[in-house]
PAKOLDREN-748783 format. One record per residue (C-alpha): x, y, z. Coordinates in steps of 0.02 Angstrom, whole numbers, padded with zeros to 5 digits, always signed. Layout:
<pts>
XYZ/...
</pts>
This chain:
<pts>
+04054-00746-01662/+03995-00886-01547/+04086-01053-01553/+04018-01192-01662/+03866-01280-01590/+03815-01129-01483/+03697-00985-01518/+03694-00806-01474/+03568-00743-01343/+03396-00724-01418/+03433-00833-01571/+03360-01002-01609/+03485-01145-01619/+03504-01213-01795/+03595-01357-01877/+03639-01383-02056/+03494-01459-02148/+03388-01497-01993/+03265-01388-01894/+03272-01400-01707/+03107-01389-01609/+03109-01275-01458/+02977-01288-01320/+02916-01113-01278/+02833-01083-01109/+02647-01054-01120/+02568-00904-01033/+02518-00941-00854/+02641-01083-00832/+02674-01251-00913/+02533-01378-00926/+02531-01565-00927/+02519-01626-01107/+02395-01764-01063/+02276-01688-00937/+02294-01503-00976/+02326-01464-00792/+02473-01366-00727/+02612-01461-00639/+02567-01490-00457/+02379-01490-00491/+02268-01638-00524/+02088-01682-00497/+02145-01827-00389/+02227-01701-00274/+02068-01594-00273/+01964-01745-00227/+02082-01785-00085/+02066-01608-00018/+01876-01611-00033/+01869-01779+00054/+01939-01696+00210/+01783-01588+00224/+01657-01718+00277/+01485-01691+00351/+01544-01741+00524/+01685-01614+00534/+01602-01467+00444/+01425-01457+00512/+01476-01483+00696/+01605-01343+00679/+01474-01226+00609/+01356-01277+00749/+01492-01245+00878/+01522-01071+00806/+01336-01035+00815/+01330-01099+00994/+01475-00986+01044/+01392-00835+00964/+01218-00867+01036/+01278-00899+01213/+01432-00789+01216/+01403-00637+01106/+01218-00622+01057/+01113-00498+01156/+00962-00560+01252/+00800-00461+01236/+00651-00447+01350/+00482-00439+01264/+00336-00338+01331/+00167-00376+01254/+00004-00279+01258/-00163-00311+01172/-00292-00178+01131/-00460-00172+01045/-00520-00029+00935/-00706+00002+00960/-00829+00139+00914/-00974+00206+01015/-01105+00115+00911/-01035-00053+00965/-01017+00006+01146/-01195+00071+01159/-01265-00104+01158/-01291-00215+01309/-01146-00288+01409/-01166-00457+01327/-01164-00379+01155/-01009-00281+01200/-00918-00437+01260/-00975-00530+01106/-00913-00393+00992/-00744-00395+01079/-00727-00581+01056/-00798-00591+00882/-00712-00438+00816/-00855-00314+00794/-00747-00164+00829/-00683-00009+00745/-00671-00013+00557/-00523-00090+00470/-00475+00082+00406/-00456+00151+00582/-00361-00005+00636/-00242+00012+00490/-00212+00195+00531/-00172+00154+00712/-00051+00016+00663/+00033+00130+00535/+00049+00267+00666/+00135+00151+00791/+00266+00109+00659/+00282+00289+00597/+00421+00417+00617/+00301+00523+00721/+00288+00386+00852/+00477+00362+00847/+00505+00547+00881/+00392+00539+01034/+00479+00386+01104/+00654+00450+01062/+00618+00611+01155/+00558+00514+01307/+00679+00367+01310/+00827+00428+01202/+00809+00274+01093/+00948+00320+00972/+01073+00319+01114/+00999+00159+01186/+01001+00067+01020/+01180+00120+00978/+01256+00090+01149/+01430+00009+01141/+01376-00111+01278/+01269-00206+01152/+01327-00337+01029/+01416-00259+00878/+01318-00380+00769/+01151-00306+00822/+01168-00128+00886/+01124+00026+00784/+01269+00119+00704/+01306+00282+00798/+01297+00382+00636/+01144+00292+00568/+01028+00392+00457/+00849+00430+00507/+00790+00295+00386/+00903+00164+00465/+00850+00222+00638/+00666+00200+00589/+00700+00027+00515/+00789-00026+00674/+00645+00040+00781/+00521-00058+00676/+00617-00216+00720/+00612-00176+00905/+00430-00118+00911/+00310-00220+00806/+00121-00216+00790/+00003-00345+00717/-00184-00377+00706/-00276-00541+00722/-00379-00567+00565/-00519-00652+00662/-00539-00550+00822/-00464-00388+00752/-00367-00370+00915/-00207-00268+00897/-00049-00336+00979/+00102-00227+01018/+00270-00312+01049/+00417-00216+01118/+00594-00286+01129/+00726-00211+01240/+00881-00258+01337/+00797-00201+01499/+00631-00276+01557/+00565-00119+01643/+00609-00009+01496/+00523-00129+01376/+00364-00113+01480/+00381+00076+01492/+00403+00093+01303/+00250-00017+01275/+00146+00093+01391/+00208+00249+01303/+00160+00174+01134/-00017+00141+01196/-00032+00316+01270/+00024+00398+01109/-00090+00285+01007/-00237+00332+01118/-00204+00517+01088/-00193+00482+00902/-00362+00393+00905/-00440+00540+00997/-00372+00662+00868/-00431+00547+00728/-00606+00542+00803/-00616+00731+00818/-00561+00751+00637/-00694+00631+00574/-00830+00713+00679/-00784+00887+00621/-00787+00832+00440/-00958+00750+00465/-01037+00901+00550/-00956+01039+00447/-01068+01022+00294/-01229+01010+00396/-01176+01160+00501/-01142+01264+00346/-01312+01218+00274/-01398+01264+00438/-01313+01434+00445/-01363+01466+00264/-01545+01419+00305/-01551+01535+00457/-01484+01678+00352/-01613+01642+00216/-01755+01652+00344/-01686+01815+00415/-01684+01904+00247/-01835+01819+00167/-01981+01924+00109/-02152+01881+00182/-02204+01791+00024/-02045+01685+00025/-02040+01654+00213/-02136+01486+00212/-02011+01413+00088/-01863+01478+00189/-01936+01408+00351/-01962+01238+00267/-01780+01237+00211/-01729+01286+00387/-01828+01139+00458/-01742+01021+00337/-01571+01093+00382/-01608+01070+00568/-01655+00888+00538/-01496+00863+00436/-01395+00941+00577/-01473+00823+00704/-01435+00674+00592/-01256+00734+00569/-01232+00753+00757/-01302+00578+00784/-01186+00507+00652/-01038+00601+00726/-01075+00530+00898/-01068+00356+00824/-00896+00395+00754/-00817+00402+00927/-00675+00277+00925/-00593+00208+01082/-00433+00108+01108/-00481-00015+01244/-00343-00113+01332/-00375-00300+01331/-00206-00344+01408/-00095-00210+01483/+00090-00202+01444/+00174-00349+01529/+00332-00342+01633/+00439-00485+01565/+00535-00590+01689/+00637-00691+01564/+00718-00655+01397/+00619-00708+01245/+00740-00668+01103/+00844-00753+01045/+00776-00928+01075/+00950-01005+01082/+00898-01186+01064/+00783-01151+00917/+00911-01039+00832/+01048-01169+00857/+00937-01301+00777/+00907-01182+00631/+01094-01154+00609/+01127-01341+00604/+00986-01369+00480/+01045-01231+00362/+01226-01289+00374/+01174-01467+00333/+01073-01413+00181/+01213-01303+00114/+01342-01442+00140/+01235-01568+00047/+01210-01448-00099/+01396-01413-00112/+01436-01597-00095/+01319-01641-00239/+01393-01504-00348/+01571-01560-00312/+01525-01742-00347/+01450-01694-00515/+01608-01597-00563/+01727-01737-00515/+01620-01868-00602/+01619-01761-00758/+01808-01750-00756/+01822-01939-00752/+01727-01958-00916/
</pts>
């Protein structure tokens, strides 16, 4: 039995006729009875900590980090540019002045053919051709490149294609319809060589596309002509005039189809050959540094306004 005035472990102390209040610890630690904050924490202390992070010691640090990355770790890329024009034989059969005018004003191959050429340049088929010739997967994943930019050695085919589409881009001017091919690479000569290979493969694709369109145009007329010749060969004397008339119509349709097919010849005409860059174009360090400072400033101002609203709300 414990002595008088003491309690056993785990029992509440009691006195005769009076209850004794016992302060039990709250979960997560004791809190201040007036502010509700835990001991050692106050909004005054938080404001003091936040006041250390001012605009003039946060944004310049971020800018310095961006400067170190851009000039110390970021890879520099050479950019080779080529410009081509997609024209068909109908636009080229005009006079020299008309041909020049069509090149400048955009009277060239149809938008469908242009879209197919642009899609082909960015396609896995084009990537396979270039990878076989230049070993692009090994080039893009080389350990000598920045770890922030290079392709992962075990990248999937989809990631490889997405990376290639960042290094080789194609666009078309909406006014002149001229197609521009941009190739980025760590080596200037390789950038030019890849650009030339892209144009060569695109030219072969256009030739194949032309042949496919011509064969589709002529096929029906050729089948009708063969059917008409066979009808004349087996026709009875009484039916021969009708068969010969149908043969004459089929021959005229064949001539029209051949004329239409000849107008479907499409050519990829170089306007500006692949350039050999002499200076790096990407990244533009000064422009990128300005962008980093601008973004850091905007983010800091947003956070500063949010923090000010919170602290002002706590004062109420």
